C-alpha positions in Angstrom: 82.4 74.7 89.8 78.8 75.3 89.5 76.7 79.0 89.6 73.9 77.6 88.9 71.4 74.5 88.6 70.8 75.3 85.2 72.5 73.6 81.8 74.7 75.3 80.4 72.8 74.8 77.0 70.0 76.5 78.0 72.3 79.7 79.0 73.8 80.6 75.8 71.4 82.6 74.8 71.4 84.8 78.2 75.3 84.8 78.4 75.6 86.2 74.8 73.1 88.9 76.2 75.2 89.3 79.3 78.4 90.0 77.5 76.9 91.8 74.8 78.3 95.3 76.2 82.3 96.0 77.6 80.6 96.9 80.9 78.6 96.0 83.3 76.5 96.3 86.8 77.1 93.2 87.1 73.0 92.3 88.2 72.9 89.0 86.6 74.9 85.9 88.7 77.3 83.4 85.9 75.6 80.6 85.0 77.7 78.3 83.5 79.7 75.4 84.6 83.5 76.6 85.6 86.6 74.1 86.7 88.1 74.7 90.4 91.3 75.8 88.1 89.6 78.4 86.1 87.7 79.5 89.4 91.1 79.8 91.3 92.9 81.9 88.3 90.0 84.1 87.9 89.8 85.5 91.6 93.6 85.7 92.2 93.9 87.6 88.5 91.2 90.2 89.6 92.2 90.6 93.3 96.1 92.0 91.9 94.0 94.3 89.9 92.0 95.2 92.7 94.8 96.2 94.7 96.6 97.8 91.7 94.1 99.9 91.3 94.2 100.7 95.2 98.0 101.4 95.2 97.5 103.9 92.2 95.1 106.1 94.0 97.3 106.3 96.8 100.4 107.2 94.4 98.3 109.5 92.2 95.5 111.8 92.5 92.6 109.9 90.6 90.9 110.6 87.3 94.4 112.5 86.2 96.4 111.7 83.5 99.1 110.3 84.8 97.0 107.5 87.3 94.2 107.2 83.8 97.3 106.3 82.1 98.8 103.9 84.7 95.2 102.4 85.0 94.4 101.4 81.4 98.1 99.7 81.0 97.2 97.6 84.4 93.4 96.7 83.2 94.7 96.0 79.8 97.2 93.7 81.3 95.0 92.0 82.9 92.4 91.7 80.1 93.7 88.5 78.1 91.6 86.4 76.5 91.2 84.4 72.8 88.0 86.7 72.3 86.6 89.8 73.3 83.9 87.4 74.5 86.2 85.6 76.7 87.4 88.4 78.2 84.0 90.2 79.1 83.0 86.5 80.7 86.5 86.6 82.8 85.4 90.0 84.1 82.3 89.1 84.9 83.0 85.5 86.4 85.9 86.9 88.4 83.9 89.6 90.1 81.4 87.2 91.6 84.3 85.1 93.0 85.8 87.8 95.0 82.0 88.6 96.1 82.2 85.6 97.8 85.4 86.3 99.4 84.6 89.6 100.0 81.2 89.6 101.9 82.4 88.0 105.1 82.6 90.9 106.8 82.0 95.0 106.8 85.7 96.0 106.4 86.0 93.2 103.3 82.7 94.9 101.7 84.0 98.4 102.0 87.4 98.0 100.4 86.4 95.4 97.5 83.3 98.5 97.1 85.9 101.3 96.9 88.5 99.5 94.4 85.4 98.8 92.3 84.4 101.2 92.5 87.6 102.8 91.5 88.0 100.2 88.3 84.4 101.0 87.3 85.1 104.8 86.7 87.8 104.2 85.3 86.3 101.9 82.6 83.6 104.1 82.1 85.2 107.2 81.7 87.4 105.5 78.9 84.3 104.4 76.7 83.2 106.6 73.6 80.2 108.6 73.7 78.1 105.8 72.3 79.4 102.7 74.2 78.5 105.5 77.4 74.6 105.6 75.7 74.4 102.6 74.9 75.4 101.2 78.9 73.1 103.8 80.2 70.0 102.2 77.7 71.1 98.4 78.4 71.2 98.7 82.4 68.0 101.4 82.1 69.5 104.7 83.0 67.8 105.9 79.9 69.4 109.5 80.4 69.9 111.0 76.5 72.6 113.1 75.5 71.6 116.7 74.5 71.4 117.5 70.3 73.4 120.2 69.0 70.5 122.1 69.0 69.8 121.5 72.5 72.9 123.1 73.5 72.8 126.2 71.3 69.6 126.5 72.7 70.7 126.2 76.1 73.8 127.5 75.9 74.2 129.8 78.3 72.3 128.3 81.1 75.2 125.6 80.8 77.4 127.8 80.9 76.4 129.4 84.0 75.8 126.9 86.0 78.5 124.6 85.3 82.2 125.6 86.8 84.8 126.1 84.2 82.8 125.8 80.8 82.2 128.7 77.7 80.6 128.5 74.8 83.4 126.6 72.7 83.5 123.6 75.5 79.6 123.6 75.5 79.6 122.3 71.7 82.6 120.2 72.0 81.3 118.4 75.5 78.1 115.9 75.9 75.3 116.9 78.3 72.8 114.4 79.6 69.2 115.0 80.9 68.7 113.3 83.6 65.5 112.8 86.0 66.4 115.1 88.8 65.9 112.9 92.0 68.3 110.5 90.1 70.6 113.8 90.7 70.2 115.1 94.0 74.1 115.6 95.5 74.5 117.4 92.0 71.7 119.8 92.5 72.4 120.6 96.0 75.9 121.2 95.4 74.7 123.8 92.6 76.9 122.1 90.1 73.9 121.2 87.0 71.5 123.4 85.3 67.8 122.4 86.4 64.8 122.9 84.2 61.7 121.2 83.8 61.7 118.2 86.6 65.5 117.3 84.5 69.0 118.2 85.4 71.5 119.0 82.5 74.4 117.1 83.9 77.6 117.5 82.0 79.9 114.8 80.7 82.1 114.6 83.3 79.2 114.5 86.2 77.1 112.1 84.6 80.0 109.1 85.8 78.8 110.2 89.5 75.3 109.0 88.9 76.1 105.6 87.3 78.5 105.4 90.3 75.8 106.1 92.9 73.9 103.3 91.7 76.9 101.2 91.1 77.7 101.2 94.5 74.2 101.1 96.0 73.9 98.0 93.7 76.7 96.4 94.7 76.1 96.9 98.7 73.1 95.2 98.8 74.5 92.6 96.6 76.9 91.6 98.7 74.6 92.1 102.1 73.2 89.3 100.0 75.3 87.2 99.3 76.9 87.2 103.1 73.5 85.6 103.8 74.1 82.8 101.6 77.6 82.7 102.6 77.3 79.3 104.5 75.7 77.2 101.9 78.9 78.1 99.9 81.4 77.8 102.9 80.1 73.6 103.2 81.7 73.2 100.2 84.9 71.9 101.1 86.2 72.4 97.7 85.7 76.4 97.9 86.0 77.3 101.9 89.9 76.9 101.8 90.3 79.2 98.6 87.7 81.3 99.6 89.5 82.1 103.0 92.7 82.8 101.3 91.4 85.2 98.9 90.0 87.5 102.1 93.7 86.4 104.0 95.4 88.7 101.2 93.7 91.8 102.2 93.6 91.2 106.3 96.9 90.3 106.6 98.5 87.9 109.7 96.0 85.9 111.5 96.9 87.6 115.1 94.8 84.9 116.9 98.5 82.7 117.1 100.1 84.8 119.5 103.7 84.4 118.1 105.7 86.6 119.7 104.3 86.3 122.9 107.3 86.7 126.2 109.2 88.1 123.1 110.2 91.4 124.3 110.3 92.7 128.5 108.6 95.8 130.4 112.2 97.4 130.0 112.0 97.5 126.2 108.7 99.5 125.7 109.8 102.9 126.7 112.4 103.2 123.9 110.6 101.4 121.7 107.7 103.3 121.8 110.5 106.0 120.7 111.5 104.3 118.3 109.5 101.5 116.9 106.2 102.1 117.8 103.1 103.4 115.0 102.2 107.0 115.8 99.2 106.0 117.3 100.6 103.5 119.9 103.3 106.2 120.9 100.1 108.4 121.2 98.5 106.2 123.9 102.0 105.2 125.8 102.9 109.2 126.3 99.3 109.9 127.3 99.6 106.7 129.7 102.9 107.8 131.0 101.8 111.5 131.5 98.4 110.7 133.0 98.7 107.2 134.9 95.6 106.6 132.9 93.4 105.8 129.7 90.0 105.5 128.9 88.5 101.8 128.1 89.3 102.9 124.3 92.8 103.4 124.6 93.3 100.0 127.4 91.8 98.3 124.5 93.9 99.3 121.4 96.8 99.9 123.4 96.4 96.9 125.3 96.1 94.1 122.2 98.8 95.8 120.7 101.1 95.2 123.4 99.8 91.4 123.7 100.0 91.1 119.6 103.8 92.5 120.1 105.0 90.1 123.0 103.7 90.7 126.5 102.6 87.7 128.8 99.7 88.3 130.4 101.4 88.3 133.9 103.7 91.2 132.2 100.3 93.1 131.1 99.1 93.0 134.7 102.4 93.9 136.5 102.7 97.3 133.3 99.1 97.8 133.6 99.1 98.3 137.7 102.3 99.6 138.1 101.3 102.9 135.8 97.6 103.2 136.9 99.3 103.2 140.7 100.9 105.8 140.1 97.4 107.8 139.2 94.8 108.2 141.2 94.3 104.5 141.3 95.1 102.3 144.3 96.6 98.4 144.0 93.0 97.4 145.9 91.0 99.7 143.3 93.2 98.1 140.3 92.2 94.7 141.2 88.9 95.2 141.3 88.4 97.5 138.2 90.6 97.0 135.9 92.9 93.5 136.5 89.2 91.6 134.8 89.7 93.6 131.8 93.0 92.8 131.6 92.6 89.1 132.0 89.8 89.2 129.4 91.9 90.3 126.5 94.0 87.1 127.0 91.0 85.0 127.2 90.9 84.4 130.6 87.9 85.7 131.4 84.0 85.9 130.6 83.7 84.2 127.0 87.3 83.2 126.9 87.7 84.7 123.9 91.4 85.3 122.5 90.9 88.9 121.2 93.4 90.0 118.5 95.1 93.4 117.8 93.0 95.8 116.4 93.2 95.8 112.9 94.0 99.6 110.9 91.3 99.2 109.4 89.2 99.2 112.9 90.9 101.6 114.1 90.5 104.0 111.4 87.0 103.2 110.8 85.2 102.3 114.6 84.7 104.1 117.8 86.4 107.1 117.0 87.9 109.1 119.9 85.6 112.3 121.6 87.1 114.5 124.0 89.8 113.5 126.3 90.2 110.3 124.3 93.5 109.0 123.2 92.7 106.3 120.8 92.1 106.4 116.9 94.1 106.8 114.1 95.9 110.3 114.7 96.4 110.7 111.2 92.9 110.3 110.4 91.1 111.6 113.7 93.1 114.3 114.9 93.0 117.9 113.8 95.5 119.0 111.1 97.0 121.7 113.0 97.7 119.4 116.3 99.3 116.4 114.2 101.1 118.7 112.5 102.4 120.6 116.5 102.5 116.3 117.5 105.0 115.6 114.7 107.0 118.7 115.6 107.9 117.7 118.8 108.8 114.4 117.6 111.3 116.1 115.6 109.9 115.6 112.5 111.7 118.0 109.8 108.9 120.8 107.8 109.5 119.0 104.3 108.8 115.5 106.4 105.5 117.0 107.9 104.6 118.1 104.9 105.0 115.0 103.0 102.8 113.4 105.9 100.4 116.1 106.0 99.6 115.2 102.5 98.4 111.8 102.7 97.0 112.7 105.5 94.8 114.9 104.5 93.6 112.5 101.7 92.8 110.2 104.5 90.4 112.4 105.8 88.2 112.2 102.9 89.3 108.5 101.6 88.9 105.9 104.3 91.5 103.7 102.3 93.7 102.1 104.4 96.7 102.5 101.7 96.9 106.5 102.5 97.2 105.7 106.3 100.3 103.5 105.5 101.6 106.4 103.1 101.2 108.7 105.9 103.1 106.5 108.8 105.5 105.5 106.2 106.7 108.9 105.7 106.4 109.6 109.2 108.7 106.6 110.5 111.0 107.7 107.2 111.7 111.5 109.2 111.4 110.5 112.2 114.2 108.2 112.0 112.5 104.7 112.7 113.6 103.4 109.2 114.4 104.9 106.0 111.4 104.0 103.2 113.6 103.2 100.5 115.4 100.3 102.5 112.1 98.8 104.2 109.8 98.7 101.9 108.8 98.2 97.8 105.6 99.9 97.3 103.6 97.3 96.1 103.9 95.3 99.7 102.2 98.4 101.0 98.7 96.1 101.2 100.2 93.6 102.9 100.5 95.9 106.5 97.0 96.3 107.6 98.0 95.9 111.5 99.7 98.2 113.6 101.8 94.9 114.7 103.5 94.5 111.7 105.1 98.0 111.5 108.5 97.5 111.4 
């Protein structure tokens, strides 16, 4: 596999420069030839590491001692190579391979950026003060550390402006002198001392500045990679591999309707109470009570029903029978609503055979407004309303607490895994299944669509 038209001889010096530090911002792409076997091995091992990063972020609070210890062990285990140079080379090349696989959609890009940021944060925090400074200077982030004399002169100001710091911790802690325009987030929240156009940032907060820079660079790079992807996909050796790598995240392809005709209309009510994920149970309950759903709800729930096996004829019968119980007569239903149902099944319009919404699409797109019932209850519901809903479903107080912990995290972190954990605890405590008997935790990343819930 060739990353560049340049011969390897001409790239040796630049490659040595590129790997002069154990951590990098991945600005310069690889300039060498590698075999397809090595290409695949590097990619799969990097993907396993990023999935471990995601899982640990759900199990533990990020940056805590337990989280850091386990992530350090996983990262160290992944760093296999005969020399430090080979380890850095593998890190560099594997990152760029996954860029090719994960630049294809917005959801994939979001996931990739989040996991790479979490890994980068850990690796940066694990560096010694000397190597942190070297990294900053090498990447033109020339933030100088304060000398002991400078810290003593500014001790009172640093203590007053930095939460949780005393005179002793000021002496022990590294501080960085950063141009104020690079630290606007920290300045806005009044977390740092500001003087003479510079922000004085403690060691634990400099990673915020570096991460912002890393995220911005990576986001732009993925957008550029997506534009050039057709040229890469034209290589028949690479296209199957890249599709497999991205599929390893997004899960099963529901454009292949394997379940069609496998459920009856009579099964929907009992299944909704016992086996539906909360988002679909909420939509079903609203439909039965109000005999109507708005467009967002009809699309989310209609495609879900299609995904679990409802045929077009069953879907038309199901929606018609419910709507005519409300304010819609049969004639109006046929004129205003039947078309959209046939459209879901690829029988109208562009003849697109639509697939059930993934969990990420439910979480990240088209948030519900007043009067809507679609979306993800763990992400979009008011915590108190969610608590009341769970109580009405006979969840125990301890079960509600467990769900609430992951729901609170999901409010501040889009990660799909937090939504999965909240759902699994909901199903466990509601009697849908026993968490310990259904899934090993390592399998969580394979669940990416409401249709796959056990």
